[in-house]
Z-matrix of the N, CA and C atoms (Angstrom, degrees):
N
C 1 1.388
C 2 1.552 1 111.18
N 3 1.303 2 117.89 1 130.52
C 4 1.454 3 121.96 2 -176.76
C 5 1.551 4 110.24 3 -73.65
N 6 1.289 5 114.96 4 146.70
C 7 1.416 6 120.32 5 179.41
C 8 1.573 7 108.78 6 -81.40
N 9 1.336 8 116.05 7 148.23
C 10 1.420 9 121.59 8 174.58
C 11 1.440 10 109.52 9 -95.30
N 12 1.344 11 117.79 10 105.79
C 13 1.471 12 120.50 11 -176.11
C 14 1.531 13 110.58 12 -111.43
N 15 1.323 14 117.91 13 -21.28
C 16 1.483 15 120.59 14 176.79
C 17 1.516 16 110.25 15 -132.32
N 18 1.389 17 114.11 16 128.94
C 19 1.447 18 121.32 17 179.20
C 20 1.504 19 108.04 18 -116.09
N 21 1.311 20 114.51 19 133.62
C 22 1.488 21 119.59 20 175.76
C 23 1.538 22 108.62 21 -107.74
N 24 1.329 23 113.67 22 135.34
C 25 1.483 24 120.05 23 179.55
C 26 1.540 25 105.81 24 -126.41
N 27 1.353 26 116.91 25 98.90
C 28 1.483 27 117.55 26 171.19
C 29 1.504 28 111.72 27 -74.53
N 30 1.344 29 117.58 28 137.49
C 31 1.466 30 123.11 29 -174.77
C 32 1.548 31 108.56 30 -131.35
N 33 1.355 32 112.09 31 150.60
C 34 1.494 33 118.29 32 171.01
C 35 1.493 34 112.55 33 -118.94
N 36 1.290 35 117.71 34 5.93
C 37 1.452 36 125.81 35 175.06
C 38 1.529 37 109.52 36 71.08
N 39 1.252 38 121.69 37 17.92
C 40 1.453 39 125.99 38 176.20
C 41 1.575 40 108.54 39 -86.13
N 42 1.275 41 116.04 40 173.38
C 43 1.479 42 120.93 41 176.04
C 44 1.504 43 109.49 42 -61.64
N 45 1.318 44 117.53 43 -29.23
C 46 1.466 45 121.18 44 178.39
C 47 1.519 46 109.97 45 -63.59
N 48 1.285 47 118.99 46 -39.94
C 49 1.464 48 120.15 47 177.27
C 50 1.491 49 114.11 48 -59.54
N 51 1.331 50 114.43 49 -40.45
C 52 1.455 51 120.77 50 178.92
C 53 1.534 52 112.97 51 -66.16
N 54 1.336 53 114.15 52 -37.16
C 55 1.491 54 117.84 53 -177.63
C 56 1.508 55 112.91 54 -64.92
N 57 1.351 56 117.57 55 -28.32
C 58 1.404 57 121.22 56 -179.58
C 59 1.539 58 114.98 57 -86.19
N 60 1.261 59 117.67 58 -15.95
C 61 1.462 60 124.79 59 179.39
C 62 1.537 61 114.12 60 -44.31
N 63 1.363 62 120.23 61 -49.57
C 64 1.451 63 119.58 62 -178.23
C 65 1.522 64 114.06 63 -59.14
N 66 1.320 65 117.88 64 -33.52
C 67 1.419 66 123.69 65 177.21
C 68 1.488 67 110.79 66 -69.11
N 69 1.325 68 116.01 67 -45.78
C 70 1.492 69 121.32 68 177.29
C 71 1.496 70 110.24 69 -55.88
N 72 1.332 71 116.13 70 -49.18
C 73 1.467 72 122.46 71 -178.79
C 74 1.536 73 109.43 72 -58.93
N 75 1.280 74 117.51 73 -45.36
C 76 1.451 75 121.66 74 -179.68
C 77 1.484 76 111.48 75 -60.96
N 78 1.303 77 120.83 76 -40.74
C 79 1.478 78 123.67 77 178.25
C 80 1.509 79 110.80 78 -67.05
N 81 1.331 80 114.87 79 -45.92
C 82 1.476 81 120.24 80 177.82
C 83 1.506 82 111.04 81 -56.60
N 84 1.312 83 115.77 82 -44.83
C 85 1.467 84 121.72 83 -178.24
C 86 1.547 85 110.30 84 -69.28
N 87 1.334 86 118.00 85 -46.52
C 88 1.442 87 120.59 86 -177.00
C 89 1.512 88 113.41 87 -68.66
N 90 1.320 89 118.20 88 -32.29
C 91 1.459 90 121.94 89 -178.10
C 92 1.585 91 109.14 90 -95.19
N 93 1.363 92 115.83 91 -4.36
C 94 1.482 93 118.34 92 -171.87
C 95 1.520 94 109.30 93 47.40
N 96 1.308 95 114.90 94 49.77
C 97 1.437 96 123.60 95 -174.97
C 98 1.552 97 113.63 96 -98.98
N 99 1.342 98 114.74 97 161.62
C 100 1.440 99 122.40 98 175.35
C 101 1.504 100 107.71 99 -85.92
N 102 1.270 101 118.74 100 135.84
C 103 1.475 102 121.26 101 -177.76
C 104 1.567 103 110.95 102 -101.87
N 105 1.258 104 114.43 103 131.74
C 106 1.483 105 122.28 104 176.40
C 107 1.550 106 106.24 105 -121.53
N 108 1.332 107 117.36 106 130.20
C 109 1.443 108 121.67 107 178.43
C 110 1.543 109 106.85 108 -120.63
N 111 1.328 110 117.46 109 131.13
C 112 1.467 111 121.29 110 -177.96
C 113 1.576 112 107.23 111 -126.23
N 114 1.346 113 112.54 112 144.80
C 115 1.488 114 118.89 113 169.23
C 116 1.470 115 106.36 114 -132.79
N 117 1.351 116 114.97 115 129.52
C 118 1.435 117 120.53 116 -178.94
C 119 1.555 118 107.76 117 -112.03
N 120 1.337 119 113.81 118 125.78
C 121 1.442 120 124.50 119 177.22
C 122 1.542 121 104.42 120 -86.48
N 123 1.314 122 117.33 121 127.95
C 124 1.439 123 118.17 122 179.69
C 125 1.520 124 110.12 123 -66.91
N 126 1.375 125 113.48 124 138.63
C 127 1.504 126 118.13 125 -177.57
C 128 1.523 127 112.04 126 -75.02
N 129 1.259 128 114.92 127 161.79
C 130 1.485 129 121.23 128 177.82
C 131 1.510 130 114.28 129 -53.35
N 132 1.312 131 118.07 130 -31.86
C 133 1.444 132 122.32 131 179.71
C 134 1.535 133 113.12 132 -58.99
N 135 1.340 134 116.22 133 -28.93
C 136 1.466 135 120.70 134 178.33
C 137 1.503 136 111.10 135 -64.73
N 138 1.315 137 118.97 136 -19.10
C 139 1.412 138 123.06 137 -175.06
C 140 1.541 139 113.55 138 -106.73
N 141 1.350 140 116.49 139 5.47
C 142 1.449 141 119.21 140 176.15
C 143 1.542 142 109.09 141 -62.49
N 144 1.333 143 116.83 142 137.75
C 145 1.450 144 121.13 143 -177.45
C 146 1.479 145 114.98 144 91.78
N 147 1.350 146 119.13 145 -15.66
C 148 1.451 147 121.08 146 170.74
C 149 1.494 148 113.34 147 -75.88
N 150 1.302 149 115.88 148 155.60
C 151 1.453 150 120.62 149 -177.68
C 152 1.582 151 114.89 150 -49.36
N 153 1.369 152 112.03 151 -43.43
C 154 1.555 153 114.82 152 179.52
C 155 1.448 154 109.20 153 -78.79
N 156 1.317 155 120.39 154 -28.99
C 157 1.461 156 121.54 155 173.57
C 158 1.535 157 114.11 156 81.02
N 159 1.334 158 113.44 157 166.74
C 160 1.481 159 119.84 158 -174.56
C 161 1.491 160 111.67 159 -71.86
N 162 1.408 161 119.60 160 -31.31
C 163 1.445 162 119.53 161 -179.00
C 164 1.503 163 112.60 162 -62.85
N 165 1.362 164 115.28 163 -40.95
C 166 1.465 165 119.52 164 178.07
C 167 1.533 166 110.59 165 -61.35
N 168 1.298 167 113.78 166 -45.32
C 169 1.482 168 119.90 167 -179.39
C 170 1.544 169 110.29 168 -62.23
N 171 1.337 170 117.66 169 -42.95
C 172 1.470 171 121.32 170 -175.17
C 173 1.515 172 108.83 171 -65.97
N 174 1.349 173 119.87 172 -29.39
C 175 1.424 174 122.35 173 177.24
C 176 1.519 175 115.20 174 -62.46
N 177 1.289 176 113.84 175 -24.84
C 178 1.486 177 119.44 176 178.90
C 179 1.524 178 114.40 177 -100.67
N 180 1.284 179 116.65 178 4.56
C 181 1.516 180 121.16 179 -175.56
C 182 1.517 181 113.55 180 -54.30
N 183 1.361 182 117.90 181 -43.66
C 184 1.502 183 119.86 182 179.98
C 185 1.513 184 109.43 183 -65.92
N 186 1.330 185 120.61 184 -44.06
C 187 1.434 186 120.05 185 173.78
C 188 1.497 187 114.94 186 -59.76
N 189 1.335 188 114.77 187 -38.43
C 190 1.490 189 118.68 188 178.08
C 191 1.558 190 109.49 189 -63.97
N 192 1.308 191 115.73 190 -41.41
C 193 1.520 192 120.04 191 -179.21
C 194 1.505 193 108.14 192 -66.35
N 195 1.341 194 119.63 193 -43.59
C 196 1.485 195 121.47 194 -179.69
C 197 1.551 196 108.32 195 -62.40
N 198 1.285 197 116.31 196 -46.31
C 199 1.492 198 119.93 197 178.92
C 200 1.490 199 114.02 198 -61.60
N 201 1.322 200 116.07 199 -40.73
C 202 1.419 201 121.18 200 -179.37
C 203 1.533 202 110.35 201 -66.55
N 204 1.360 203 116.40 202 -41.09
C 205 1.492 204 119.37 203 178.37
C 206 1.469 205 110.68 204 -63.98
N 207 1.285 206 119.26 205 -39.29
C 208 1.494 207 121.74 206 178.14
C 209 1.562 208 110.86 207 -67.61
N 210 1.358 209 115.95 208 -37.38
C 211 1.446 210 122.23 209 177.16
C 212 1.548 211 108.88 210 -64.66
N 213 1.325 212 116.16 211 -42.77
C 214 1.473 213 120.48 212 179.95
C 215 1.493 214 109.91 213 -62.79
N 216 1.335 215 119.50 214 -45.95
C 217 1.451 216 121.29 215 179.73
C 218 1.534 217 112.07 216 -62.53
N 219 1.314 218 117.36 217 -39.49
C 220 1.417 219 120.15 218 178.67
C 221 1.549 220 113.04 219 -69.62
N 222 1.366 221 114.86 220 -42.77
C 223 1.487 222 120.44 221 174.94
C 224 1.439 223 113.51 222 -58.06
N 225 1.366 224 119.10 223 -48.39
C 226 1.490 225 119.46 224 179.19
C 227 1.500 226 112.76 225 -66.75
N 228 1.320 227 117.68 226 -38.68
C 229 1.482 228 122.37 227 176.14
C 230 1.538 229 110.14 228 -59.01
N 231 1.275 230 115.77 229 -47.22
C 232 1.505 231 121.71 230 -175.56
C 233 1.543 232 109.78 231 -73.10
N 234 1.267 233 117.09 232 -43.58
C 235 1.550 234 117.98 233 -169.59
C 236 1.530 235 111.84 234 -98.03
N 237 1.307 236 122.70 235 -28.14
C 238 1.430 237 124.71 236 -172.07
C 239 1.482 238 115.01 237 -120.96
N 240 1.325 239 119.16 238 22.08
C 241 1.452 240 123.24 239 -173.73
C 242 1.549 241 111.35 240 -64.51
N 243 1.372 242 117.54 241 -19.03
C 244 1.389 243 119.32 242 178.41
C 245 1.537 244 114.64 243 -100.86
N 246 1.324 245 118.45 244 13.55
C 247 1.401 246 123.34 245 -177.42
C 248 1.520 247 111.91 246 -94.61
N 249 1.257 248 119.94 247 -27.10
C 250 1.441 249 124.30 248 -174.10
C 251 1.518 250 108.58 249 99.26
N 252 1.334 251 116.11 250 -137.43
C 253 1.460 252 120.21 251 179.37
C 254 1.530 253 111.24 252 -70.75
N 255 1.339 254 112.10 253 128.95
C 256 1.476 255 122.23 254 174.95
C 257 1.533 256 109.51 255 -121.28
N 258 1.301 257 117.17 256 120.91
C 259 1.467 258 119.13 257 174.13
C 260 1.541 259 110.99 258 -79.32
N 261 1.313 260 116.74 259 125.45
C 262 1.434 261 119.97 260 -179.35
C 263 1.508 262 110.14 261 -118.23
N 264 1.310 263 117.02 262 151.20
C 265 1.456 264 124.11 263 179.94
C 266 1.525 265 109.01 264 -149.74
N 267 1.335 266 114.77 265 128.27
C 268 1.494 267 119.87 266 174.86
C 269 1.553 268 104.63 267 -123.87
N 270 1.298 269 114.39 268 136.86
C 271 1.450 270 120.28 269 -176.62
C 272 1.529 271 110.61 270 -151.61
N 273 1.318 272 115.29 271 155.27
C 274 1.491 273 119.56 272 174.73
C 275 1.482 274 108.67 273 -102.73
N 276 1.343 275 115.43 274 137.15
C 277 1.487 276 117.63 275 176.23
C 278 1.554 277 108.53 276 160.57
N 279 1.286 278 111.04 277 -165.40
C 280 1.470 279 118.38 278 176.90
C 281 1.583 280 106.95 279 -74.57
N 282 1.342 281 116.60 280 127.21
C 283 1.431 282 118.68 281 -170.32
C 284 1.502 283 112.57 282 -59.84
N 285 1.323 284 119.59 283 -50.30
C 286 1.437 285 122.03 284 -178.46
C 287 1.514 286 111.30 285 -63.19
N 288 1.340 287 116.91 286 -48.27
C 289 1.464 288 121.92 287 179.92
C 290 1.496 289 111.94 288 -55.64
N 291 1.311 290 116.94 289 -45.97
C 292 1.479 291 122.77 290 -178.38
C 293 1.482 292 111.47 291 -65.36
N 294 1.312 293 119.36 292 -41.22
C 295 1.494 294 122.57 293 176.27
C 296 1.493 295 111.16 294 -64.25
N 297 1.296 296 117.14 295 -44.92
C 298 1.493 297 119.63 296 179.72
C 299 1.504 298 110.28 297 -64.29
N 300 1.298 299 116.68 298 -41.85
C 301 1.480 300 120.15 299 178.91
C 302 1.543 301 110.33 300 -61.93
N 303 1.325 302 117.22 301 -41.25
C 304 1.495 303 120.48 302 178.29
C 305 1.495 304 112.35 303 -62.93
N 306 1.351 305 116.05 304 -42.14
C 307 1.477 306 122.21 305 179.22
C 308 1.529 307 106.34 306 -58.51
N 309 1.297 308 118.37 307 -51.35
C 310 1.454 309 120.45 308 -177.03
C 311 1.491 310 113.61 309 -65.06
N 312 1.328 311 118.47 310 -42.24
C 313 1.454 312 120.83 311 -174.73
C 314 1.559 313 110.23 312 -73.76
N 315 1.304 314 118.11 313 -25.40
C 316 1.451 315 120.41 314 -176.29
C 317 1.495 316 116.23 315 -111.30
N 318 1.342 317 116.53 316 13.04
C 319 1.482 318 122.16 317 176.83
C 320 1.534 319 112.47 318 52.60
N 321 1.337 320 115.82 319 47.20
C 322 1.456 321 119.41 320 -178.63
C 323 1.536 322 109.25 321 -72.07
N 324 1.321 323 115.60 322 138.51
C 325 1.456 324 121.26 323 -176.59
C 326 1.536 325 113.23 324 -96.03
N 327 1.345 326 116.63 325 -27.10
C 328 1.454 327 120.26 326 -177.24
C 329 1.548 328 108.15 327 -150.95
N 330 1.291 329 114.81 328 138.38
C 331 1.470 330 120.55 329 172.90
C 332 1.506 331 109.05 330 -111.67
N 333 1.311 332 118.15 331 132.99
C 334 1.445 333 124.85 332 176.03
C 335 1.515 334 104.83 333 -112.78
N 336 1.315 335 115.32 334 119.14
C 337 1.453 336 119.87 335 -169.48
C 338 1.514 337 110.41 336 -140.18
N 339 1.364 338 114.34 337 139.16
C 340 1.436 339 117.96 338 175.93
C 341 1.519 340 112.17 339 -79.07
N 342 1.230 341 119.13 340 146.94
C 343 1.468 342 122.95 341 -178.26
C 344 1.542 343 108.70 342 -83.50
N 345 1.286 344 119.38 343 -21.02
C 346 1.501 345 120.95 344 -178.77
C 347 1.526 346 107.18 345 -135.74
N 348 1.268 347 117.27 346 122.01
C 349 1.439 348 122.78 347 171.80
C 350 1.535 349 107.22 348 -112.21
N 351 1.262 350 113.92 349 -72.81
C 352 1.453 351 122.32 350 -179.80
C 353 1.521 352 107.61 351 -97.73
N 354 1.364 353 116.24 352 156.60
C 355 1.492 354 117.86 353 -175.82
C 356 1.550 355 107.63 354 -130.07
N 357 1.276 356 110.75 355 176.31
C 358 1.465 357 116.13 356 173.85
C 359 1.515 358 114.90 357 69.49
N 360 1.332 359 116.12 358 -147.52
C 361 1.456 360 122.11 359 -174.06
C 362 1.484 361 112.73 360 -55.86
N 363 1.378 362 120.16 361 -37.11
C 364 1.435 363 119.14 362 -176.60
C 365 1.507 364 109.61 363 -65.80
N 366 1.371 365 117.78 364 -37.13
C 367 1.504 366 118.47 365 179.20
C 368 1.497 367 109.01 366 -63.01
N 369 1.310 368 119.11 367 -43.19
C 370 1.444 369 123.71 368 -178.77
C 371 1.511 370 110.70 369 -60.91
N 372 1.357 371 117.11 370 -47.54
C 373 1.443 372 122.66 371 -179.73
C 374 1.515 373 114.84 372 -62.14
N 375 1.283 374 116.71 373 -42.45
C 376 1.470 375 120.01 374 -173.73
C 377 1.495 376 114.02 375 -100.68
N 378 1.296 377 120.01 376 -5.88
C 379 1.428 378 121.93 377 -178.48
C 380 1.497 379 113.17 378 78.77
N 381 1.327 380 114.11 379 -175.19
C 382 1.456 381 118.54 380 -176.87
C 383 1.534 382 109.15 381 -100.49
N 384 1.337 383 114.55 382 119.75
C 385 1.434 384 120.06 383 176.72
C 386 1.532 385 111.63 384 -64.96
N 387 1.343 386 113.93 385 -42.68
C 388 1.451 387 118.80 386 179.95
C 389 1.539 388 110.58 387 -58.34
N 390 1.317 389 116.49 388 -44.54
C 391 1.456 390 119.43 389 -178.59
C 392 1.527 391 110.29 390 -62.63
N 393 1.316 392 117.70 391 -43.44
C 394 1.438 393 121.01 392 179.36
C 395 1.487 394 114.41 393 -66.13
N 396 1.324 395 118.93 394 -34.26
C 397 1.457 396 121.30 395 -179.38
C 398 1.572 397 108.77 396 -77.42
N 399 1.302 398 116.95 397 -40.92
C 400 1.423 399 120.04 398 174.92
C 401 1.507 400 114.75 399 -58.66
N 402 1.329 401 116.14 400 -40.80
C 403 1.473 402 122.15 401 -179.84
C 404 1.487 403 113.32 402 -76.00
N 405 1.311 404 120.65 403 -16.29
C 406 1.489 405 120.58 404 -171.22
C 407 1.539 406 111.51 405 -126.02
N 408 1.265 407 122.09 406 -6.80
C 409 1.480 408 122.68 407 -176.58
C 410 1.506 409 111.90 408 -73.09
N 411 1.309 410 116.82 409 137.04
C 412 1.449 411 119.68 410 174.31
C 413 1.485 412 118.52 411 -83.09
N 414 1.378 413 114.56 412 11.05
C 415 1.460 414 123.25 413 -179.52
C 416 1.517 415 107.65 414 -139.36
N 417 1.339 416 116.41 415 169.46
C 418 1.484 417 119.06 416 176.45
C 419 1.502 418 111.42 417 -63.34
N 420 1.356 419 112.94 418 143.79
C 421 1.503 420 120.89 419 177.06
C 422 1.503 421 107.15 420 -123.62
N 423 1.278 422 114.01 421 122.38
C 424 1.488 423 120.27 422 177.89
C 425 1.525 424 105.11 423 -98.27
N 426 1.322 425 118.61 424 120.49
C 427 1.486 426 119.96 425 -178.89
C 428 1.548 427 104.34 426 -107.69
N 429 1.294 428 111.87 427 145.20
C 430 1.457 429 121.37 428 -179.14
C 431 1.539 430 108.80 429 -135.92
N 432 1.358 431 114.43 430 126.55
C 433 1.480 432 119.79 431 177.64
C 434 1.534 433 106.01 432 -85.50
N 435 1.336 434 118.25 433 109.27
C 436 1.429 435 121.59 434 -175.90
C 437 1.473 436 115.46 435 -65.76
N 438 1.323 437 119.56 436 -13.94
C 439 1.404 438 125.10 437 -179.68
C 440 1.484 439 114.00 438 -95.09
N 441 1.295 440 117.47 439 -5.21
C 442 1.493 441 123.49 440 -176.59
C 443 1.541 442 113.69 441 -116.80
N 444 1.341 443 116.47 442 -14.66
C 445 1.455 444 118.67 443 -172.74
C 446 1.492 445 110.73 444 -82.79
N 447 1.297 446 114.30 445 150.59
C 448 1.460 447 120.42 446 174.15
C 449 1.570 448 107.77 447 -90.06
N 450 1.299 449 117.45 448 148.91
C 451 1.458 450 119.82 449 -179.98
C 452 1.490 451 109.75 450 -67.34
N 453 1.300 452 114.05 451 142.65
C 454 1.466 453 119.08 452 172.56
C 455 1.554 454 109.24 453 -105.43
N 456 1.273 455 116.85 454 152.12
C 457 1.483 456 119.03 455 -178.92
C 458 1.439 457 113.05 456 -77.15
């Protein structure tokens, strides 16, 4: 059995991301693994056909990246301040494609992923990130439903 040395945790900064943190910390601790946290900003192409359109969205891409990087720093400080070094990555693109690419480039051994981040119409329009990652990842993917789990100490 291969050892788990690197764990990837994709986040969207919703309450769902926070609910899964105790499990991620437990795995990092038990495996003595290196933690990687990724956030993918949806690319302008995801908004083609909407009233505001992709050009409008693309004009704000730098602001979105700056905001996401600040959110990532805050999230890691608040949630993983007891972990030590956390590798963070913020990128613009297709969420599933970027996560899979990160897994491959960084030799990730395990992905811990929430099954529900966003709900409603947005989930229908953009599909399930968890389903895409599970179906395409070259490593094991542990999915956690943040609305069904019991808190761990």
